[in-house]
C-alpha positions in Angstrom: -9.3 -33.0 -70.2 -7.3 -36.1 -69.4 -3.8 -36.8 -68.1 -2.4 -39.8 -69.8 0.4 -41.7 -67.9 2.5 -43.8 -70.2 5.6 -45.8 -69.6 7.4 -49.1 -70.1 6.9 -52.0 -67.6 8.3 -51.3 -64.1 8.6 -47.5 -64.9 6.5 -46.5 -62.0 3.5 -45.3 -64.0 0.9 -47.0 -62.0 2.3 -45.7 -58.7 2.4 -42.2 -60.2 -1.1 -42.6 -61.6 -2.5 -43.4 -58.1 -0.5 -40.5 -56.5 -1.9 -38.1 -59.1 -5.5 -39.3 -58.6 -5.1 -38.9 -54.9 -3.7 -35.4 -55.3 -6.4 -34.3 -57.7 -9.1 -35.6 -55.3 -7.6 -33.9 -52.3 -7.5 -30.5 -54.1 -10.7 -31.0 -56.0 -9.0 -30.7 -59.4 -11.3 -32.2 -62.1 -8.7 -33.9 -64.2 -9.0 -37.5 -65.2 -5.9 -39.7 -64.9 -5.5 -42.5 -67.4 -3.0 -45.3 -66.7 -1.6 -46.6 -69.9 -4.3 -45.5 -72.3 -4.4 -46.5 -75.9 -2.4 -43.6 -77.6 -4.8 -43.7 -80.5 -7.6 -42.5 -78.2 -5.8 -39.4 -76.9 -7.0 -36.0 -78.1 -4.6 -33.1 -78.9 -5.7 -31.2 -75.8 -4.9 -34.2 -73.4 -1.7 -34.1 -71.5 0.7 -37.0 -71.9 3.4 -37.8 -69.3 5.9 -40.5 -70.0 7.6 -42.1 -67.0 11.4 -42.2 -67.4 13.5 -45.3 -67.0 15.3 -44.1 -63.9 13.8 -46.2 -61.1 16.1 -49.2 -61.7 18.6 -50.2 -64.3 16.6 -50.6 -67.5 16.6 -53.7 -69.5 16.1 -54.3 -73.2 12.4 -55.0 -72.8 11.9 -51.7 -71.1 14.0 -49.8 -73.6 12.1 -51.3 -76.6 8.7 -50.5 -74.9 9.9 -46.9 -74.1 11.0 -46.4 -77.7 7.7 -47.8 -79.1 5.7 -45.4 -76.9 7.7 -42.4 -77.9 7.4 -43.4 -81.6 3.7 -43.8 -81.3 3.3 -40.4 -79.6 5.4 -38.8 -82.3 3.3 -40.5 -85.1 0.1 -39.3 -83.5 1.5 -35.8 -83.1 1.0 -35.8 -79.4 3.4 -33.8 -77.3 4.7 -35.3 -74.1 7.0 -34.7 -71.2 9.2 -37.2 -69.5 8.9 -37.5 -65.7 11.8 -38.7 -63.5 12.4 -39.0 -59.8 11.8 -41.2 -56.9 8.6 -41.3 -54.8 7.4 -37.9 -53.8 10.0 -36.2 -56.1 8.4 -37.9 -59.1 5.0 -36.7 -58.1 6.3 -33.1 -57.7 8.0 -33.3 -61.1 4.8 -34.6 -62.7 2.8 -31.7 -61.1 5.4 -29.3 -62.4 5.0 -30.7 -65.9 1.2 -30.4 -65.7 1.5 -26.8 -64.4 3.5 -25.8 -67.5 0.9 -27.4 -69.8 -2.3 -26.4 -67.9 -2.0 -22.7 -67.0 -5.5 -22.7 -65.6 -4.4 -25.1 -62.8 -0.8 -23.8 -62.4 -1.6 -22.2 -59.0 -2.6 -25.6 -57.6 0.0 -27.7 -59.3 3.2 -25.5 -59.1 6.0 -26.9 -57.1 8.5 -24.6 -55.3 11.4 -23.5 -57.4 14.5 -25.6 -57.2 17.3 -23.5 -55.7 20.2 -22.5 -58.0 23.3 -24.4 -57.1 25.9 -22.5 -59.2 26.1 -18.8 -60.0 29.7 -18.4 -61.0 31.3 -18.5 -64.5 31.0 -21.7 -66.4 33.8 -23.2 -68.5 31.5 -24.8 -71.0 28.4 -22.6 -71.5 29.6 -20.9 -74.7 28.2 -17.5 -73.7 30.6 -14.8 -74.8 30.1 -12.6 -71.8 30.6 -15.5 -69.5 33.8 -16.5 -71.2 35.0 -13.0 -71.1 34.4 -12.8 -67.3 36.1 -16.2 -66.8 39.2 -15.3 -68.8 39.4 -11.8 -67.2 39.3 -13.4 -63.7 42.0 -15.9 -64.7 44.3 -13.2 -66.1 43.8 -11.0 -63.1 44.6 -13.9 -60.7 47.9 -14.6 -62.4 49.2 -11.1 -61.8 
């Protein structure tokens, strides 16, 4: 099984590729990392990660390349996940993506859960129970 890292120029794919290779070697995980492979050569069981355009303001060249990669993946019927983040955060996000797609390695790849920042009622979620609680609280506060 292979992990294909794809991305537009200056999307951080090579840095992420090196970080993943190092991580896999450290933990003796036998996954091969491919930096910018030919999409035509990927098998359905391979995992594709696309580096997001969040490292710097994207330009037209990057946007066109990103769109072409996405279109090619869709044409080939290959599912993919987009990885965002800076430095170690990007590596952790990539490992999380891999853990969801490779359950046999989830124990070694799983990141710690991100803490929930908001647990109150939400104005825009559209959940009927949530809306009822929100309006009930608003009405009770006016009395």
